[in-house]
C-alpha positions as a printed NumPy array, in Angstrom:
array([[-11.345,   3.325, -16.433],
       [-14.662,   3.955, -14.706],
       [-14.984,   0.207, -14.149],
       [-11.729,  -0.016, -12.205],
       [-12.671,  -0.566,  -8.575],
       [-10.853,   1.136,  -5.74 ],
       [-12.085,  -1.132,  -2.964],
       [-12.781,  -4.849,  -2.623],
       [-10.512,  -5.753,  -5.518],
       [ -9.612,  -9.393,  -6.035],
       [ -6.069,  -8.975,  -4.632],
       [ -7.434,  -7.108,  -1.603],
       [-10.02 ,  -9.812,  -0.894],
       [ -7.309, -12.491,  -1.164],
       [ -5.092, -10.681,   1.348],
       [ -8.04 , -10.234,   3.723],
       [ -8.873, -13.917,   3.476],
       [ -5.253, -14.821,   4.17 ],
       [ -5.084, -12.538,   7.217],
       [ -8.374, -13.88 ,   8.568],
       [ -7.119, -17.433,   8.18 ],
       [ -3.991, -16.46 ,  10.133],
       [ -6.193, -15.314,  13.007],
       [ -5.967, -11.561,  12.529],
       [ -9.01 ,  -9.346,  12.867],
       [ -9.148,  -6.012,  11.115],
       [-11.181,  -3.097,   9.856],
       [-11.584,  -2.018,   6.235],
       [-11.121,   1.314,   4.475],
       [-11.013,   3.652,   7.474],
       [-11.691,   7.074,   6.033],
       [-10.388,   8.836,   9.136],
       [ -6.826,   7.735,   8.285],
       [ -4.725,   9.339,   5.533],
       [ -5.069,   7.468,   2.257],
       [ -7.978,   5.303,   3.453],
       [ -5.908,   2.127,   3.991],
       [ -7.301,  -1.094,   2.548],
       [ -6.847,  -3.024,   5.8  ],
       [ -6.402,  -1.606,   9.306],
       [ -5.268,  -3.635,  12.309],
       [ -5.946,  -1.169,  15.137],
       [ -4.694,  -3.468,  17.91 ],
       [ -1.338,  -3.761,  16.216],
       [ -1.132,  -0.157,  15.072],
       [ -0.651,  -1.326,  11.511],
       [ -2.219,  -0.65 ,   8.13 ],
       [ -1.937,  -2.603,   4.907],
       [ -2.179,  -1.125,   1.44 ],
       [ -2.803,  -3.651,  -1.355],
       [ -1.363,  -2.166,  -4.549],
       [ -1.91 ,  -3.272,  -8.133],
       [  1.465,  -3.53 ,  -9.847],
       [  0.451,  -1.582, -12.955],
       [ -1.459,   1.222, -11.235],
       [  1.177,   1.888,  -8.6  ],
       [  4.288,   1.466, -10.754],
       [  5.799,  -1.672,  -9.25 ],
       [  8.803,  -2.92 , -11.186],
       [  7.91 ,  -6.538, -11.908],
       [  6.677,  -8.696, -14.771],
       [  3.162,  -7.273, -14.448],
       [  4.434,  -3.727, -15.002],
       [  3.909,  -3.286, -18.754],
       [  3.422,   0.171, -20.131],
       [  0.666,   0.345, -22.751],
       [  1.843,   1.088, -26.285],
       [ -0.793,   3.794, -26.8  ],
       [ -0.701,   7.118, -24.939],
       [  2.546,   6.281, -23.167],
       [  3.114,   9.849, -21.971],
       [ -0.33 ,   9.955, -20.346],
       [  0.176,   6.615, -18.597],
       [  3.712,   7.432, -17.47 ],
       [  2.518,  10.694, -15.914],
       [ -0.499,   9.026, -14.298],
       [  1.531,   6.217, -12.752],
       [  4.198,   8.636, -11.519],
       [  1.474,  10.776,  -9.91 ],
       [  0.111,   7.634,  -8.218],
       [  3.594,   6.849,  -6.857],
       [  3.99 ,  10.372,  -5.47 ],
       [  0.545,  10.198,  -3.868],
       [  1.366,   6.787,  -2.332],
       [  4.551,   8.22 ,  -0.806],
       [  2.625,  11.19 ,   0.653],
       [  0.023,   8.83 ,   2.141],
       [  2.752,   6.648,   3.664],
       [  4.502,   9.634,   5.252],
       [  1.222,  11.031,   6.63 ],
       [  0.113,   7.769,   8.192],
       [  3.522,   6.956,   9.707],
       [  3.568,  10.471,  11.193],
       [  0.453,   9.439,  13.132],
       [  2.327,   6.457,  14.577],
       [  0.958,   3.695,  12.343],
       [  3.138,   0.999,  10.801],
       [  2.65 ,   0.489,   7.061],
       [  2.831,  -2.739,   5.061],
       [  2.598,  -2.631,   1.274],
       [  1.371,  -5.789,  -0.456],
       [  1.924,  -5.897,  -4.206],
       [ -0.449,  -7.762,  -6.488],
       [  2.393,  -9.94 ,  -7.822],
       [  3.173, -11.198,  -4.282],
       [ -0.111, -13.112,  -4.322],
       [  1.413, -15.578,  -6.773],
       [  3.439, -16.955,  -3.852],
       [  0.946, -17.029,  -0.962],
       [  3.259, -18.889,   1.427],
       [  5.942, -16.227,   1.096],
       [  3.379, -13.426,   1.445],
       [  1.885, -15.03 ,   4.573],
       [  5.376, -15.243,   6.035],
       [  6.024, -11.566,   5.223],
       [  2.759, -10.49 ,   6.86 ],
       [  3.304, -12.709,   9.909],
       [  6.814, -11.342,  10.471],
       [  5.749,  -7.722,  10.015],
       [  2.721,  -7.97 ,  12.285],
       [  4.473, -10.034,  14.959],
       [  7.36 ,  -7.552,  15.109],
       [  4.886,  -4.816,  16.001],
       [  3.157,  -6.764,  18.74 ],
       [ -0.323,  -5.92 ,  19.813]])
């Protein structure tokens, strides 16, 4: 697990590239915000968290529980979900809008781009 990166993951880089191509400019991994969001759009008052489906417990085809040490993994993933919820509440309390991008959404980039465009346009900036 020590080789699992927390920043600059492949899904995160893909989302950043997509946003840049759409004309958005952003900051990365602002430590002064709760949860250190992956992508921060200060002008729009929005943050984007890019979550891996397995690590954050998304219910999709990528969410497969390992056959070994299932209790350990179930507890770890549930703890991740609770932490994600705490981070979301803390950052929204500061007035930021939150968008969650799941790893599996990258399989349909057109739909993801539409989701991001709608979310960010709704918030103005």
